[in-house]
C-alpha positions as CSV (number, residue, x, y, z in Angstrom):
1,M,124.4,-27.4,84.0
2,K,125.5,-28.1,80.4
3,T,129.1,-28.0,81.4
4,L,128.6,-30.9,83.8
5,L,127.0,-33.3,81.2
6,P,130.2,-34.3,79.4
7,A,132.0,-35.0,82.7
8,L,129.0,-37.1,84.0
9,F,128.8,-39.0,80.7
10,F,132.5,-39.8,80.8
11,A,132.4,-41.0,84.4
12,F,129.3,-43.2,83.6
13,S,130.8,-44.6,80.4
14,V,134.1,-45.5,82.2
15,N,132.1,-47.6,84.7
16,L,130.6,-49.5,81.9
17,V,134.0,-50.6,80.5
18,P,134.4,-54.3,81.5
19,S,137.4,-55.0,83.6
20,A,140.2,-57.1,82.1
21,P,139.9,-60.8,82.8
22,A,142.1,-62.0,85.6
23,T,145.4,-63.6,84.5
24,L,147.3,-66.2,86.4
25,P,151.0,-65.8,87.2
26,A,153.1,-67.2,84.3
27,S,154.9,-69.6,86.7
28,L,151.5,-71.0,87.8
29,E,150.4,-71.4,84.2
30,R,153.6,-73.4,83.4
31,A,153.0,-75.7,86.3
32,L,149.4,-76.3,85.2
33,A,150.4,-77.1,81.7
34,G,151.6,-80.6,82.8
35,H,148.2,-81.5,84.2
36,D,150.0,-82.8,87.3
37,P,148.4,-81.5,90.6
38,F,151.5,-82.5,92.6
39,A,153.5,-79.9,90.6
40,L,151.5,-77.2,92.5
41,A,153.1,-78.4,95.8
42,D,156.2,-76.4,94.9
43,S,156.1,-73.6,97.4
44,T,158.2,-71.3,95.1
45,L,155.0,-71.0,93.1
46,P,152.3,-68.5,94.1
47,R,150.3,-69.9,97.0
48,L,146.5,-70.1,97.4
49,S,146.7,-67.2,100.0
50,Q,148.3,-65.0,97.4
51,L,145.6,-65.4,94.8
52,G,142.7,-62.9,94.8
53,A,139.1,-63.8,94.1
54,A,139.4,-63.1,90.4
55,Q,142.5,-65.2,90.1
56,R,140.9,-68.1,92.0
57,G,138.0,-67.9,89.5
58,A,140.4,-68.0,86.6
59,L,142.2,-71.0,88.1
60,A,138.8,-72.7,88.6
61,E,138.1,-72.2,84.9
62,R,141.5,-73.5,84.0
63,L,140.9,-76.7,86.1
64,S,137.4,-77.3,84.9
65,S,138.3,-80.1,82.5
66,W,140.2,-82.0,85.2
67,K,138.5,-84.9,87.0
68,T,137.3,-84.1,90.5
69,P,140.1,-85.8,92.5
70,Q,142.7,-84.0,90.4
71,R,140.9,-80.6,90.9
72,V,140.7,-81.2,94.7
73,A,144.4,-82.2,94.8
74,A,145.4,-79.1,92.8
75,W,143.7,-76.8,95.3
76,A,145.1,-78.8,98.2
77,F,148.7,-78.7,97.0
78,L,148.4,-74.9,96.5
79,Q,148.1,-74.9,100.4
80,V,151.6,-76.3,100.9
81,G,153.4,-73.8,103.2
82,M,150.2,-72.3,104.5
83,P,150.4,-71.5,108.2
84,Y,148.6,-73.8,110.6
85,E,145.7,-72.5,112.8
86,L,143.4,-74.8,114.7
87,G,139.8,-74.0,113.7
88,P,140.2,-71.1,111.3
89,L,136.6,-71.3,110.0
90,G,133.3,-70.6,111.6
91,E,129.9,-69.1,111.0
92,E,130.8,-65.4,111.4
93,A,128.5,-65.3,114.4
94,P,128.6,-66.5,118.0
95,P,129.7,-69.0,119.2
96,D,132.3,-69.1,116.3
97,T,132.8,-65.8,114.6
98,Q,135.6,-67.0,112.3
99,P,134.8,-66.7,108.5
100,V,132.9,-69.3,106.6
101,I,135.7,-69.5,104.1
102,A,139.2,-68.0,104.1
103,F,142.6,-68.7,102.7
104,K,145.3,-67.4,105.0
105,T,145.5,-70.3,107.5
106,T,144.3,-73.9,107.8
107,D,144.1,-77.0,109.9
108,C,143.7,-80.7,108.9
109,A,140.0,-80.7,108.2
110,V,139.9,-77.2,106.7
111,M,142.6,-78.1,104.3
112,N,140.3,-80.8,102.8
113,L,137.2,-78.6,103.1
114,T,138.8,-75.7,101.3
115,A,140.2,-77.9,98.5
116,A,136.8,-79.6,97.9
117,A,134.8,-76.4,98.1
118,L,137.1,-74.6,95.5
119,A,136.9,-77.7,93.2
120,H,133.1,-77.4,93.2
121,A,132.7,-73.6,93.4
122,P,131.8,-72.9,89.8
123,K,128.9,-75.4,89.7
124,A,127.8,-74.6,93.3
125,G,127.3,-70.9,92.6
126,G,130.4,-69.6,94.3
127,E,133.0,-70.4,96.9
128,R,130.8,-69.7,99.9
129,A,127.9,-71.8,98.5
130,A,130.3,-74.7,97.9
131,M,131.7,-74.5,101.4
132,A,128.2,-74.6,102.7
133,L,127.7,-78.0,101.0
134,A,131.1,-79.2,102.0
135,N,130.9,-78.3,105.7
136,Y,127.2,-78.0,106.7
137,R,124.2,-80.3,106.8
138,D,121.9,-79.6,103.8
139,G,124.0,-76.5,103.1
140,V,122.6,-74.6,106.1
141,I,125.4,-72.5,107.6
142,A,125.1,-72.7,111.4
143,Y,127.2,-73.9,114.3
144,A,124.6,-76.7,115.0
145,T,124.6,-77.9,111.4
146,R,128.3,-77.9,110.8
147,F,129.9,-81.3,110.3
148,H,132.0,-81.4,113.4
149,F,132.9,-85.1,112.9
150,T,134.7,-86.4,109.8
151,T,132.7,-89.5,109.3
152,D,129.4,-87.6,109.6
153,R,130.7,-85.4,106.8
154,L,131.5,-88.4,104.7
155,D,127.9,-89.6,105.2
156,S,126.2,-86.3,104.5
157,S,128.2,-84.0,102.2
158,P,127.9,-84.6,98.4
159,Y,131.6,-83.9,98.0
160,Y,132.9,-87.0,99.9
161,G,132.3,-90.7,100.2
162,D,133.6,-93.3,102.6
163,I,135.5,-96.0,100.5
164,T,137.1,-97.9,103.3
165,R,135.1,-101.1,102.9
166,R,135.3,-101.0,99.1
167,V,139.1,-100.8,99.2
168,G,139.9,-102.9,102.2
169,G,137.6,-105.8,101.9
170,S,138.1,-108.5,104.5
171,A,140.9,-106.5,106.1
172,V,138.5,-103.9,107.4
173,R,137.7,-103.6,111.1
174,H,134.9,-101.7,112.7
175,R,133.7,-100.2,116.0
176,V,130.4,-98.6,117.0
177,V,130.9,-95.0,118.0
178,T,128.4,-92.6,119.4
179,L,129.7,-89.4,117.9
180,N,129.7,-86.4,120.3
181,R,128.8,-88.6,123.3
182,R,131.6,-88.9,125.8
183,K,132.1,-91.6,128.4
184,D,130.8,-89.4,131.2
185,G,127.7,-88.4,129.2
186,S,128.9,-84.9,128.3
187,R,129.4,-83.7,124.7
188,W,132.5,-82.7,122.7
189,I,130.5,-80.1,120.9
190,P,127.8,-78.2,122.9
191,I,124.9,-78.9,120.6
192,D,121.9,-81.1,120.9
193,W,123.2,-83.8,118.5
194,D,124.8,-87.2,118.6
195,K,124.9,-90.1,116.2
196,R,125.5,-93.8,116.6
197,R,127.7,-94.9,113.7
198,E,129.7,-97.9,112.7
199,V,133.2,-96.6,111.9
200,Y,135.0,-98.9,109.4
201,Y,138.8,-98.6,109.3
202,L,141.8,-100.4,108.0
203,P,144.4,-101.5,110.6
204,R,147.7,-99.7,110.7
205,S,149.5,-102.8,109.3
206,W,147.6,-102.2,106.0
207,V,150.0,-99.3,105.2
208,S,152.1,-101.8,103.2
209,H,149.2,-102.3,100.8
210,F,148.7,-98.7,99.8
211,S,151.2,-98.7,96.9
212,S,150.0,-101.9,95.4
213,A,146.3,-100.8,95.8
214,Y,147.2,-97.7,93.9
215,A,149.0,-99.6,91.2
216,Q,146.0,-101.9,90.8
217,G,143.6,-99.0,90.4
218,K,141.8,-99.7,93.7
219,I,142.4,-96.2,95.0
220,P,142.4,-92.9,93.1
221,D,145.3,-90.5,92.6
222,A,144.0,-88.3,95.3
223,M,141.9,-89.5,98.3
224,G,141.3,-88.5,101.8
225,V,142.7,-90.5,104.7
226,A,141.6,-90.0,108.3
227,F,143.5,-91.5,111.2
228,V,141.9,-93.6,114.0
229,D,142.9,-93.9,117.6
230,T,140.8,-96.8,118.9
231,S,141.3,-95.7,122.5
232,R,139.2,-92.5,121.7
233,M,136.3,-94.3,120.0
234,S,134.6,-95.2,123.3
235,D,134.8,-91.5,124.2
236,G,132.7,-90.4,121.2
237,L,135.4,-89.7,118.6
238,D,135.6,-91.3,115.2
239,V,139.0,-90.0,113.9
240,V,141.6,-87.7,115.3
241,H,143.3,-86.3,112.2
242,E,142.8,-86.2,108.4
243,S,144.9,-85.6,105.4
244,L,145.1,-86.1,101.6
245,L,147.0,-89.0,100.2
246,W,148.6,-88.7,96.8
247,K,149.1,-91.9,94.7
248,G,149.1,-94.1,97.7
249,R,152.3,-92.8,99.2
250,T,152.6,-89.0,99.7
251,L,150.7,-87.3,102.5
252,L,149.6,-83.7,102.5
253,H,149.8,-82.9,106.1
254,A,148.6,-79.7,108.0
255,S,151.1,-79.9,110.8
256,S,150.6,-78.3,114.2
257,R,154.2,-79.3,115.0
258,T,155.9,-77.5,112.1
259,G,153.2,-74.8,112.0
260,R,152.4,-75.2,108.3
261,V,151.2,-77.5,105.6
262,V,153.8,-80.0,104.3
263,T,154.2,-83.0,102.2
264,L,156.0,-86.2,103.3
265,P,155.9,-89.9,102.7
266,L,153.0,-91.7,104.5
267,T,155.5,-94.2,106.0
268,E,157.6,-91.3,107.4
269,Y,154.5,-89.7,108.9
270,L,153.5,-93.0,110.6
271,Q,157.0,-93.3,112.1
272,G,156.9,-89.8,113.5
273,P,153.8,-87.7,114.3
274,G,151.4,-90.5,113.4
275,R,153.1,-93.3,115.3
276,G,150.3,-93.6,117.8
277,F,147.5,-94.1,115.3
278,D,145.8,-97.5,115.0
279,G,144.3,-97.3,111.5
280,F,142.8,-95.4,108.6
281,V,139.4,-94.4,107.3
282,L,139.6,-93.8,103.5
283,F,137.4,-91.4,101.5
284,E,137.0,-90.3,98.0
285,Y,136.4,-86.8,96.5
286,R,133.2,-86.7,94.5
């Protein structure tokens, strides 16, 4: 028995040695040094999907002094190049068994949700806890409490806020939409929930004002933009796509057409994939 004690003590003491703190790749550290979130859009840098949990924690600490919109933008731009998958997140239980939070694929809403959740993870008590607040009513993870509609999330999640009326003033238009209630009385999402909401939006022609609004400080460096198709509003839909807009001109776009997250000028997007949209809902990251 005596011969076993030294070996047991050694094994126990090894487990007590704290692991070395996670370090970020040098290329990522250099990109962060300029305090410019857009630098992280460079797809030659390590991508979010390549960072382990400890490295994400180290990066969150590194970003902790940045303002919220800049933190969100940093996490969002690290998703450039990420493969597109419609609906990659769920509740890990029927009817949607996808993970609550994951980093390998994304879609337009998940791109925003992931960026906001990671920006708030340290104060929320972890990544999963932050995603619960970003994507679920009262932070309760369940299919029925998920924010299935963008404007409902803007009303209810502490990480977002609708700023359309504040920014657009007299140019703003609005429509009453009963979220999740289709023309024929059926539901988009099979849950016992609907919501009558006035959806405020800026018309498509307002696109020419984005640059000047940014220059005048009316919109932040990073904000959310959701796209309206007015023909769908009477069918229970508020918006049909969402993205992040950087400095009033560069769109971060989870593209089903290209199969990945890309950046492109907002005007180029509206002339191409977004040519059928009628306007914009604007939201801030809080």
